[in-house]
C-alpha positions in Angstrom: -8.6 -2.0 27.0 -7.9 -3.4 23.5 -11.1 -4.7 21.9 -11.2 -7.4 19.3 -14.6 -8.5 17.9 -15.5 -12.0 17.1 -15.0 -12.3 13.4 -16.9 -15.5 12.7 -20.0 -13.7 11.3 -18.2 -11.5 8.9 -15.9 -14.4 7.8 -18.9 -16.6 7.1 -20.7 -13.9 5.1 -17.8 -12.4 3.2 -14.8 -14.7 3.2 -14.4 -18.3 2.1 -12.8 -20.9 4.4 -10.4 -23.0 2.4 -7.8 -24.3 4.8 -6.3 -24.3 8.3 -2.8 -23.0 7.5 -1.3 -20.2 9.8 -4.4 -20.0 12.0 -4.3 -17.2 14.5 -6.0 -17.3 17.8 -7.1 -13.8 18.8 -7.5 -12.6 22.4 -11.3 -13.0 22.4 -11.0 -16.7 21.4 -11.9 -16.3 17.7 -9.6 -17.7 15.0 -8.3 -16.1 11.8 -6.5 -18.1 9.2 -4.7 -16.5 6.3 -6.2 -19.0 3.8 -9.7 -18.1 5.1 -9.5 -14.5 4.0 -10.3 -13.4 0.5 -9.3 -9.9 -0.3 -9.9 -8.4 -3.7 -6.1 -7.9 -4.1 -3.0 -9.8 -2.8 -1.6 -6.8 -0.9 1.3 -8.9 0.2 2.4 -9.1 -3.4 1.2 -5.8 -4.7 2.9 -2.4 -4.8 0.5 0.0 -3.1 1.2 3.7 -3.4 -0.4 7.1 -3.2 -0.2 9.9 -5.8 -0.7 13.5 -4.8 -2.7 15.2 -7.6 -3.7 18.6 -6.1 -4.2 20.7 -3.0 -6.4 23.8 -2.5 -4.5 27.0 -3.5 -6.1 29.1 -0.7 -7.7 31.3 -3.3 -10.8 29.2 -4.1 -9.0 27.1 -6.7 -6.7 24.1 -7.0 -2.9 23.8 -7.2 -2.3 20.9 -9.5 0.8 18.7 -9.4 -0.3 15.7 -11.4 -3.5 15.8 -13.6 -5.2 12.7 -14.8 -3.4 12.8 -18.2 0.0 13.1 -16.5 -1.0 10.4 -14.1 -1.4 7.9 -16.9 2.0 8.8 -18.3 3.5 8.0 -15.0 1.5 4.7 -14.7 3.1 3.6 -18.0 6.6 4.4 -16.9 6.0 2.8 -13.5 4.9 -0.4 -15.2 8.2 -0.5 -17.0 10.3 0.3 -13.9 8.5 -2.3 -11.8 8.7 -5.1 -14.5 4.9 -5.2 -14.7 4.4 -5.9 -11.0 0.8 -5.5 -9.8 0.2 -2.0 -8.5 -2.5 0.0 -6.7 -2.4 3.8 -6.7 -4.7 5.9 -4.6 -5.3 9.4 -5.9 -4.8 12.1 -3.3 -6.6 15.4 -4.0 -8.9 14.0 -6.7 -12.0 15.8 -5.1 -13.2 19.4 -5.1 -10.0 21.6 -4.9 -7.6 19.0 -3.7 -6.3 17.1 -0.6 -8.3 17.4 2.6 -10.9 19.7 1.0 -14.5 19.9 2.1 -14.7 16.7 4.2 -17.0 15.0 5.2 -18.2 15.5 1.6 -16.4 13.6 -1.2 -18.9 13.8 -4.1 -17.3 15.9 -6.8 -14.2 15.2 -9.0 -11.6 18.0 -9.0 -12.3 20.0 -12.2 -8.7 21.1 -12.5 -7.5 17.5 -13.1 -9.7 16.8 -16.2 -8.3 16.2 -19.7 -9.1 19.0 -22.2 -10.9 16.6 -24.6 -13.3 15.3 -21.9 -16.7 16.8 -21.0 -16.0 16.8 -17.3 -13.5 15.6 -14.7 -15.5 12.5 -13.8 -15.1 11.3 -17.4 -11.4 11.9 -17.2 -11.2 9.9 -13.9 -13.1 7.0 -15.3 -10.8 7.1 -18.4 -7.7 6.9 -16.1 -9.1 4.0 -14.1 -9.9 2.1 -17.3 -6.6 2.8 -19.1 -4.4 2.1 -16.1 -5.5 -1.5 -16.1 -3.5 -2.1 -19.3 -0.4 -1.4 -17.2 -1.1 -3.8 -14.3 -2.4 -0.9 -12.2 -5.5 -0.4 -10.2 -6.5 3.3 -9.7 -8.6 4.1 -6.7 -9.2 6.9 -4.3 -7.7 8.4 -1.1 -10.5 9.7 1.1 -11.2 10.6 4.7 -14.1 9.4 6.9 -12.8 11.0 10.1 -12.4 14.8 9.4 -15.1 17.4 9.1 -14.5 21.1 8.1 -16.9 24.0 8.6 -16.8 25.0 4.9 -18.1 21.6 3.8 -21.5 21.4 2.1 -22.4 18.8 4.8 -21.2 20.8 7.8 -24.5 22.3 9.0 -26.2 18.9 8.5 -23.6 17.1 10.5 -23.7 19.6 13.4 -27.5 19.7 13.5 -27.6 15.9 13.6 -25.0 15.6 16.4 -22.5 13.8 14.1 -19.4 15.6 15.5 -17.6 14.3 18.6 -17.5 16.6 21.6 -15.2 17.6 24.4 -16.3 17.3 28.0 -17.6 20.9 28.0 -19.8 20.1 25.0 -17.7 21.9 22.4 -16.9 20.3 19.1 -13.7 18.2 19.2 -11.0 19.8 17.0 -8.3 17.2 15.9 -6.2 19.2 13.5 -5.7 22.2 11.3 -5.3 21.6 7.5 -5.6 24.0 4.5 -5.9 26.8 7.1 -9.0 25.4 8.5 -9.9 23.5 11.7 -10.6 19.9 11.4 -13.2 18.2 13.7 -13.7 14.5 14.6 -16.7 12.7 13.1 -18.5 10.6 15.7 -18.6 7.1 14.3 -21.4 5.8 16.4 -23.8 8.6 15.7 -22.9 8.7 12.0 -23.6 5.0 11.7 -26.7 4.8 13.8 -28.3 7.7 11.9 -27.3 6.2 8.6 -25.0 8.9 7.4 -21.9 6.8 7.1 -23.8 4.4 4.9 -25.2 7.3 2.8 -21.7 8.7 2.3 -20.3 5.4 1.1 -23.3 4.6 -1.1 -23.2 8.1 -2.7 -19.5 7.8 -3.5 -20.0 4.4 -5.2 -23.0 5.8 -7.1 -20.8 8.6 -8.3 -18.0 6.2 -9.3 -19.2 2.7 -9.9 -15.7 1.8 -11.0 -14.7 1.7 -7.3 -16.3 -1.8 -7.1 -14.2 -3.0 -9.9 -11.1 -1.4 -8.3 -12.1 -3.3 -5.1 -10.0 -1.1 -2.8 -10.0 2.3 -1.2 -7.7 4.2 1.2 -9.2 5.8 4.4 -6.7 8.4 5.5 -6.1 9.2 9.2 -8.9 6.8 10.2 -8.6 7.2 13.9 -11.0 6.4 16.7 -11.2 8.8 19.6 -13.4 8.9 22.7 -16.2 11.6 22.8 -16.4 12.8 26.4 -19.2 15.2 25.5 -21.3 12.2 24.5 -20.1 10.1 27.5 -18.8 7.7 24.9 -15.7 5.6 25.3 -12.9 4.9 22.8 -14.0 1.3 22.8 -17.4 2.2 21.5 -16.0 4.3 18.7 -13.8 1.3 17.7 -16.8 -0.9 17.5 -18.6 1.5 15.2 -15.4 1.9 13.1 -15.5 -1.9 12.6 -19.1 -1.6 11.5 -18.1 1.0 8.9 -15.2 -1.2 7.8 -17.5 -4.2 7.3 -19.9 -2.1 5.3 -17.1 -1.3 2.8 -16.3 -5.0 2.6 -19.9 -5.9 2.0 -19.9 -3.4 -0.9 -17.0 -5.4 -2.4 -14.3 -2.8 -1.5 -11.3 -3.5 0.7 -10.5 -0.5 3.0 -6.9 0.2 3.6 -5.7 2.8 6.2 -2.8 4.7 7.7 -2.0 3.3 11.1 -2.0 -0.4 12.2 -5.1 -1.0 14.3 -4.9 -4.4 16.1 -8.7 -4.5 16.5 -9.0 -4.4 12.7 -7.0 -7.6 12.2 -8.7 -9.6 9.5 -10.7 -6.6 8.2 -8.0 -4.1 7.0 -5.3 -5.8 4.9 -2.9 -2.9 4.3 -1.5 0.0 6.3 0.4 3.0 5.0 2.6 3.4 8.0 3.2 -0.3 8.9 5.1 -1.7 11.7 3.8 -4.2 14.3 4.7 -3.2 17.8 6.7 -6.4 18.5 8.4 -9.2 16.6 5.8 -11.6 18.1 3.2 -9.7 16.1 5.1 -10.4 12.9 5.4 -14.1 13.7 1.7 -14.3 14.7 0.1 -12.4 11.9 1.3 -13.2 8.3 1.5 -10.6 5.6 -1.4 -12.2 3.8 -3.6 -10.8 6.6 -1.8 -7.6 7.6 1.0 -5.8 5.8 2.0 -2.3 4.5 4.6 0.3 3.7 7.6 1.2 5.7 7.2 3.2 8.9 8.0 6.9 9.0 10.5 7.3 11.8 9.3 10.9 12.5 5.8 9.7 13.3 5.9 6.9 15.9 8.4 4.9 17.9 9.1 1.7 16.1 11.5 -1.3 15.8 12.9 -0.7 12.3 15.0 -3.8 12.3 11.8 -5.7 11.9 11.1 -4.0 8.6 14.3 -5.4 7.1 13.8 -8.8 8.7 10.3 -9.3 7.4 10.1 -6.8 4.5 7.9 -3.7 4.0 6.9 -2.0 0.8 7.7 1.5 -0.4 5.7 4.8 -0.3 6.1 6.1 -3.8 4.1 9.3 -3.2 7.2 11.3 -2.1 9.0 10.3 -5.3 6.6 11.2 -8.1 7.7 14.3 -10.0 6.0 17.3 -8.4 6.6 20.9 -7.5 5.3 20.0 -4.1 8.2 17.7 -3.2 10.7 19.4 -5.5 11.3 16.2 -7.4 11.8 16.9 -11.1 11.0 14.8 -14.2 14.7 14.0 -14.9 15.5 12.5 -11.5 12.3 10.9 -10.1 12.8 7.5 -11.9 16.2 7.0 -10.3 14.7 7.7 -6.9 11.8 5.4 -7.6 14.1 2.6 -8.8 16.2 2.8 -5.6 13.2 2.4 -3.3 11.5 -0.2 -5.4 14.4 -2.5 -5.9 15.7 -2.2 -2.3 12.3 -2.8 -0.8 9.6 -4.4 -3.0 11.7 -7.3 -4.3 12.5 -8.5 -0.8 9.0 -7.7 0.4 7.4 -9.8 -2.4 9.9 -12.7 -2.0 9.6 -13.0 1.8 5.8 -12.7 1.8 5.7 -15.9 -0.2 7.3 -17.8 2.7 6.1 -18.9 6.1 7.6 -17.0 9.0 9.3 -19.4 11.4 11.3 -17.7 14.2 13.7 -14.9 15.2 16.9 -15.7 17.0 19.2 -13.2 18.8 18.6 -9.7 20.0 18.8 -6.2 18.8 21.0 -5.8 15.7 22.1 -9.4 16.0 18.7 -10.8 15.1 18.2 -13.4 12.4 14.7 -14.2 11.0 14.1 -17.7 9.7 11.5 -18.6 6.9 10.4 -21.7 5.1 12.5 -22.9 2.2 15.8 -22.4 4.2 15.6 -18.6 3.9 17.4 -16.6 6.6 17.5 -12.8 7.0 20.4 -11.3 9.1 20.1 -7.8 10.5 23.8 -7.8 11.6 25.2 -7.8 8.0 22.1 -7.0 6.0 22.2 -10.4 4.2 19.5 -12.8 2.9 20.4 -16.4 2.3 18.3 -19.2 0.7 20.3 -22.2 2.1 23.8 -21.6 0.5 22.6 -19.0 -2.0 23.2 -15.4 -1.2 20.3 -13.2 -2.4 21.2 -9.9 -0.8 24.2 -8.3 0.8 23.8 -4.7 1.9 22.3 -2.8 -1.1 23.2 -5.4 -3.7 20.6 -8.0 -4.5 19.2 -10.5 -7.0 15.8 -12.0 -6.5 13.5 -14.0 -8.7 10.8 -11.7 -10.1 8.1 -14.1 -9.0 5.1 -12.1 -10.3 6.3 -12.7 -13.8 5.8 -15.8 -15.9 9.2 -15.9 -17.6 11.3 -17.3 -14.7 13.3 -14.1 -14.7 15.7 -12.6 -12.1 15.8 -8.9 -11.1 19.2 -7.5 -9.9 20.2 -4.2 -8.5 23.2 -2.6 -6.7 23.1 0.9 -5.3 26.9 1.4 -5.6 27.6 -1.0 -8.4 29.6 -4.2 -8.3 30.4 -7.5 -10.1 28.1 -10.1 -8.6 28.7 -13.9 -8.8 25.2 -15.3 -8.3 24.2 -18.9 -7.7 21.0 -19.5 -9.8 17.8 -20.9 -8.2 16.5 -24.4 -8.6 14.2 -23.3 -11.4 17.3 -22.4 -13.4 19.1 -25.7 -13.2 18.6 -26.5 -16.9 19.2 -22.9 -18.1 22.4 -22.4 -20.0 22.0 -19.1 -21.8 20.3 -15.9 -20.8 19.4 -12.4 -22.1 20.1 -9.4 -19.9 18.1 -6.2 -20.2 18.5 -2.8 -18.7 15.3 -1.6 -16.9 14.3 1.9 -17.8 11.1 4.0 -17.5 10.8 3.7 -21.3 11.0 0.0 -21.3 13.6 -2.8 -21.4 16.8 -2.3 -23.4 18.9 -5.3 -24.5 22.3 -5.3 -22.8 24.0 -8.6 -23.5 23.7 -12.4 -23.6 25.2 -14.3 -20.7 25.9 -18.0 -20.1 25.2 -19.9 -16.9 28.4 -21.6 -15.9 28.5 -24.2 -13.1 25.0 -23.0 -12.0 26.3 -19.4 -11.5 25.9 -16.1 -13.3 28.4 -13.3 -13.3 26.6 -10.0 -13.4 28.2 -6.6 -13.9 25.9 -4.2 -12.0 26.2 -0.5 -12.6 25.3 1.8 -9.8 21.6 2.4 -9.6 20.8 0.5 -12.8 18.5 -2.5 -12.4 18.7 -5.5 -14.7 16.3 -8.2 -15.6 17.9 -11.6 -16.6 15.6 -13.9 -18.6 16.4 -17.5 -19.7 17.0 -17.6 -23.4 14.0 -20.0 -24.0 11.7 -17.2 -22.7 12.6 -14.4 -25.2 11.4 -11.0 -24.1 8.5 -9.9 -26.4 7.5 -6.3 -26.8 
């Protein structure tokens, strides 16, 4: 049985009702409207990523991939490559000796990530969070509120207070095996009722007050499971998971998570592995309420055509230079550019429109949006009335997060593109064209708009930004 709570209380206390557009009637009779929700970020127009910093080395230390100093270097280059798009980066392995280490505790910053000039790793982390803001980037944390390990400083306390879920025979419920250790399921009901969930959240915010300014946090593998040893149903665990989610929201922090949870609609705005189960879900729930990164085909059955038809964001984590993923400093930016320009531009553009309908079936489907926009799965095209915005892996979209009326263009294989300019360009006659690189924009040429068309020479894998001459690019 799928449970959906009545959201009226939390919406009255946390969110502000400002309109009736795109109202959604949930199975329990409650109503959610996209304009009634106030997140701390516009996740439907923000590039959300993870960055793997470190993992335990198995010898009592930390294997570092990206320390805090290196992280800021990457943030600067990412800002150049993304044309200053708003970004959120969750740090993975920021605590203790790295990723998945010592949960349910998360109260110490990984010493191996600190800058040499700082007194401690916490100071370095605070420095990174502050400096990243200069580059349109919010730095926050990737944590886990589900797993418990027997080497954690909280382990004995959690066992003694019956905060671990149990199997029917009364044994502790193992749910995984990470860092060569068994992982056990925290019991959400007992942790909440005995105040430990609140204590964990409060202690983390006390350690890192900047989390409130960041306004977001990622809860990894946040999964509810029944506890037969407690005679407790899955539905009860979901109810307490919602209580924990609301507590984060009351603290001024949006929790994002890994898998789409329908019972969290209106509470969790962004999912790492995002794909609604049906196209009806996409039409019913706008991206302003629920959105995320592309689905991993190895993890769950999914209709991947829907991801192109409605747009999903990119991962990023698997592209950052790291010995862990064997991506080197000299190639990561090309890989990043490919994913960003083939996903985020379309994602941001479509998320600014109202979803209208889907016609056809299978690979013949066409999604219709407001403003005369149609996305065709059959030929991988996007049209805005008579204007072709994308054909295959060649595209040109307005960079709508910028204030200079610019266009961003990209082709994976390279081509000469004749592009009909948008309505906002009707009076534009001359433009400047820049190459987009990790070190900044490089002037390429001046172009004239002729008969409301631009002719762009796109080199394979090289993004361009085209700016009307009246809006000169300023360094």
